[in-house]
Each structure stands twice: as structure tokens, then as C-alpha cells.
C-alpha positions as CSV (number, residue, x, y, z in Angstrom):
1,M,6.0,11.1,4.6
2,P,4.9,9.4,1.4
3,F,5.7,10.5,-2.1
4,I,3.8,9.2,-5.1
5,N,5.5,9.9,-8.4
6,S,3.7,9.0,-11.6
7,K,5.1,8.7,-15.1
8,Y,2.4,8.7,-17.7
9,S,2.6,8.3,-21.5
10,A,0.0,10.9,-22.4
11,S,-1.1,14.4,-21.3
12,I,-3.0,15.0,-18.0
13,T,-5.5,17.8,-17.9
14,D,-5.8,20.1,-14.9
15,E,-9.1,18.5,-14.1
16,Q,-7.6,15.0,-14.2
17,E,-4.6,16.1,-12.1
18,L,-6.9,17.4,-9.4
19,A,-9.0,14.2,-9.5
20,L,-5.8,12.2,-9.1
21,K,-4.6,14.4,-6.2
22,S,-7.9,13.9,-4.4
23,A,-8.1,10.1,-5.0
24,L,-4.4,9.5,-4.1
25,G,-5.0,11.6,-0.9
26,D,-7.7,9.2,0.1
27,A,-5.8,6.1,-1.0
28,I,-2.7,6.7,0.9
29,S,-4.6,5.7,4.1
30,I,-4.3,2.1,2.9
31,L,-0.6,2.3,3.7
32,G,-1.3,3.9,7.1
33,K,-0.3,7.4,6.0
34,S,-2.3,10.6,5.6
35,E,-2.7,13.3,2.9
36,D,-1.3,15.8,5.5
37,W,2.3,14.7,4.6
38,L,1.7,13.4,1.0
39,M,3.7,14.8,-1.8
40,L,2.7,14.0,-5.4
41,G,4.5,14.3,-8.7
42,F,3.0,13.9,-12.2
43,E,5.3,13.4,-15.2
44,Q,3.3,13.4,-18.3
45,N,4.0,12.6,-22.0
46,C,6.7,10.2,-21.0
47,S,8.1,7.8,-23.6
48,L,7.2,4.5,-22.1
49,Y,7.4,1.0,-23.6
50,F,5.9,-2.2,-22.1
51,K,6.4,-5.7,-23.6
52,G,8.3,-4.0,-26.5
53,Q,5.3,-1.8,-27.4
54,K,4.7,1.9,-27.1
55,S,1.1,2.0,-26.1
56,E,-1.1,5.1,-25.9
57,K,-1.8,4.7,-22.2
58,I,0.9,3.4,-19.8
59,A,1.7,4.4,-16.2
60,F,4.6,3.8,-13.9
61,I,3.8,4.7,-10.3
62,D,6.6,4.9,-7.7
63,V,5.4,5.0,-4.1
64,S,8.1,6.0,-1.5
65,L,7.3,6.0,2.2
66,L,8.8,6.2,5.6
67,G,8.7,2.7,7.1
68,D,7.2,-0.5,5.7
69,A,3.5,-0.9,5.2
70,G,3.5,-4.7,4.7
71,A,2.6,-7.0,1.8
72,D,-1.2,-7.0,2.4
73,A,-1.3,-3.1,2.4
74,Y,0.8,-3.0,-0.8
75,R,-1.5,-5.5,-2.5
76,K,-4.5,-3.4,-1.6
77,M,-2.8,-0.2,-2.7
78,T,-1.8,-1.7,-6.0
79,C,-5.5,-2.6,-6.7
80,E,-6.6,0.9,-5.7
81,L,-3.9,2.6,-7.8
82,C,-4.9,0.6,-10.8
83,R,-8.5,1.5,-10.2
84,I,-7.7,5.2,-9.9
85,Y,-5.5,5.5,-12.9
86,G,-8.0,3.4,-14.9
87,D,-11.0,5.6,-13.9
88,I,-9.3,9.0,-14.2
89,L,-6.8,8.4,-17.1
90,G,-8.2,5.3,-18.8
91,V,-5.0,3.3,-18.2
92,P,-5.8,-0.5,-18.4
93,S,-4.6,-2.2,-15.2
94,D,-2.3,-4.5,-17.3
95,K,-0.4,-1.3,-18.4
96,V,0.3,-0.1,-14.8
97,Y,3.5,-0.9,-12.9
98,V,3.7,0.1,-9.3
99,K,7.0,0.2,-7.3
100,Y,7.1,0.5,-3.5
101,S,10.2,2.0,-1.9
102,P,10.0,1.8,1.9
103,T,12.8,3.5,3.8
104,A,14.0,3.9,7.4
105,N,15.5,7.4,6.6
106,W,13.4,10.4,5.5
107,G,14.5,14.0,5.8
108,W,12.4,17.2,6.0
109,N,12.9,20.7,7.3
110,N,16.6,20.3,8.2
111,M,16.1,17.1,10.1
112,N,15.4,13.4,9.7
113,F,12.5,11.4,11.1
């Protein structure tokens, strides 16, 4: 039950969105999850500042998941997310923030897991 929500400072083309969807679907396995339950959100043209500067390409990625994947998995996932957003959107890795939000409570379809 992971959800990856991205805030990005520029536009995302349909082609880039599909490439992100595919790459994130593969990457989620690093956290022990599968694309079968993955939900994605892409917020584009966000007004983002980093270090007091409004750069052309900045991304904030929020990864929510049921359970805790552990520090080593999060480290590997951060590297992979920086690679993906760099390759597909051209975001430098030093302009990417990643936040992990593990939770013990996750609801779906009128119930909780």
C-alpha cells in the first residue's frame, strides 16, 4: 500500500509521466512493496524554493507506506529516486528531497489493513 506523491517545479509531459510511472513501479520493490498496490500522484508547476532560491528544476517526493522498510532500504530508495527524477526530468540530485512516512494504519475499500 505505498503512495508516492511528487511535487515538481516544472511541467511533466505525458511521456515523462508514463516513464516515471514505469520506473517508480519497478523501484517500489526496494521497499519490499509491489506495483500492484502502488498509487502515484504528480503535482507539477509547483512553486518550490530550496536554499532561498527558486530553481528551474526541484522535486519533493513523499513516500508513504504501510509498515517500516528500514534505514538501508530507504537509503537505496533515495538513490534510486534521485536517479529516476534526474534521468527522466533532469532534476539534479542535490535539488531532490525525499520524505518517508511509514504507518501502521492504512485503509482501503471500507477496511484497514
